[in-house]
N, C-alpha and C positions, 0 to 999 in steps of 0.2 A: 504494500500500500504506500502511496506517495503522500508525504506531508506537504500539502499544497501551500501552506503558509510559509514554510521554510524554503520551498522551491521558489515562490514568488519573491521572497526577500533576497534570495541569492541572485536571481536574474536582475532585480532592480539595483542591487549593489554592484554587480560585476559587468553589466552590459549597459549600453546606452538606453536612455529612457524610452525611446521609441520601440526598442526591442522588447522591453518589459511590457509595454502596452500591448504589443502584438501577441506575445505569449499569453498574457492574461485574457485577451480577447478570444484566443483559441480555446483556452481552458473553459472560459465562460460558455462558448458555443457547444462544448462537449458536456455541459451540465455540471461541471465540477464547482464546488463551493469556492467563492472568491472572497478573500478578506477585504475589509474596508480599506479604501485608498489611504486613509489617514494612518493606517497601521503599517504601510509599506514605505520604507525610507527612500523616496525618490529625491533626486537632486532638485533644488529649488529652481523654478522656472524663471527665465529672464523676464523682467517687468518692463513694459513700455513706459516711456515718459516723454513729455513734450520737448525735451532737449534733443531728441532724435529726429525732429523735423528740421531739415536744412533748407536754407534759401538757395535760389539758383546761384547766387554769388559764391556761397560756401561750397557748393558742389563743384562749380567751375574752378574754384581755387584749388580744391583737392586734385582734380583731373589735370589742370593746366600747369600747376606749379609744384606738385608733389608726386605725381605719378611718373615713374621711370621704368624702363626706357620710354622715350617719347613716341615710339611707334604704337604704343597702347592708347594714346590720346584719341585718335579718330574712333577706334572701337568703343571706347568709354563714352564718348559724346553721342555716338549712334545709339548706344544703349539708353542714354538719357532721353533722347528725343524720339525714339521709335517704340520704346517699351518692349522690344524683343529680348529674348533670353540670349545669354552668351553663346550657346551652341548654335542657335539659329543665325546670329550675326556672323559667327565664324564660318558658317557654311553658305553664306550668301554668294551667289554667282553673278556674273555681269548681267545675265539675262533676267535676274530677279529685280534689278534696280534700274528704274528709269528716273534720271535726275530731274526731269521735268514733271513727271506724273506721280511716281511713288514706288513703293516696294511691294512686289507681289511675291509671297512666299508661303510655303506650307509650314506651319509652326504649331507648337504645343508639345507638352511632355508626353502625354499618353494618347489623347485624342487629337491626331494631326488634322488640322483644318486649314483651308486656304485663308490667308490673311492679307489684307491690303492696308498698307500704311501710307497715307497721303504725304507727298513730299512738301516740306515747308522750308523756309529759308535756313533755319538753324540746322535741320537735318541735312540739307544740301551742302551747307558750309562744312559740316562734319565729314561728309564724303569727299569734299574738296581738299581735305587735309591728307588724304591717302596719297602716299608718294608714288606708288606704281599702280596705275589703273589697269584692270584686266582688259585684255584685247579680244579674246574669243568669248562667245556666249557662255561657255561652260567653265571659264576660268574663275577661280575664287577671288574675292576682294581682299581676303586676308590669308594668303596661303602659308605665311611664315609665322603665324601667331598661334601659340599653344594656349588652350583654354585655362589650364592650371596655372601657367606662368602669369597670365594677365590677371587672374583672380588673386594671386599672391601679391602682385604689384599694387593693385587697387586697395587691397586690405592694408598693406603697409603705408600707402599714401594717406588713408583715413587715420591710421594710428599716428602718423607724423603730426597731424593737426589736432590730435587728442580725442578722436572718435574711435573708440576701441571696437565697436560693433559694426562698423561699416564694411560692406562687401560689394563686389561687382553686381551681385543680384539686386542690391538696393538701388542701383542706378536706374533700373527699368521702372521702378516704382516712382522715381522722380518724374519720369515722362508722363505719368498718369495724372499729375497734378496740374 
């Protein structure tokens, strides 16, 4: 017989919080008794506060003045002004981007759907910073940029200005404002 409370406590202590939630969900679906959440010592969740809201000037300062190497600046600005995810931006091909009309791309993490992002001045200016423009329709806009490396660079840039929780993913939320 399994001591479900000891098992849940071990999972919560030794594995990430999301793993514990997953395993407890499986146990619950199997009809096993689940201890109260307050009895399971999970890590304290990060709390949101108003200091996490950044102005456009603050975000641009992080990108333009603190993000290195500078080849990451156009990708970061495109994330800000298009709301696209990092992987979608890095997989953009010449045929996906019309600098007069907009971006036509299939995007989404699980349910891939066709997305159209209208081209506006700030987004066009961000594409204008790309040093080598793709020539053929299937050429990538950013063939030499690694997703993990740009993520690390942006995280470090945020830390340089005292924002410890800033990530590349946060840039896409900026565009929604």
